[in-house]
C-alpha positions, 0 to 999 in steps of 0.5 A: 507517506500515504497522508501526503499522496494526493487524488491529483498524484494517482488520478492516472492509475489504470490498475494495481498489481498485487504480487501477494494475496492482500487479504492475508495482510492486515497493512501495507506500506505505500509510497509514490516512487519515481520510476522510468515507466508507466507500466510493468513491475518496478524495480525494488531497492528497499529491505523487505518485499514489494507487494504491489505497484500501480500501472499508469495510463498513457495520459500520464506525463513524465516529470520534465526534470528527470523524465520519470514518472510518480507511481505507488508501490506497496511494500512491507519491511522485514519487521512489520506485522506480517513477519513478526506478529509480536513485534514493533507493530504488534497493536500499531501501524507505521504512518504510511501504512494503509489497509490493502482492502481499501486501496484501488487504482486512483483510490488512496485507501485508508487505515482501518481498525484492523490495519492498526492492530486495534480491537475489532469493530462491532461490524467485524464482530458480526461478520466473524472477522477476527484480528491475527493478534 
């Protein structure tokens, strides 16, 4: 879950690769997966779809026990807000959800009013940004 991801665990990231336009998404789910490589598109074994993933630099060390690297993967499930805007997460977000516009390599990201499905902030209103409720 996002709240369990520490700065140290993402300190070897060099870039985030997005497979979709994140500006169209209120949130993405993020997790730290054990992957066999530092770079490249990882295999995806969840329902739904992968939205993006992190790349690690050469100084990232593999686990001594498993030989794998911990890399962030960003994903959505079939019942998430982008696919079911009036569904379970119409006015909330899953625990591991993060506003993708707050993410960068070595940056954990955070939830926003937009990602939570809440009312727009004053700043959002002044910029003319509206939520797709």
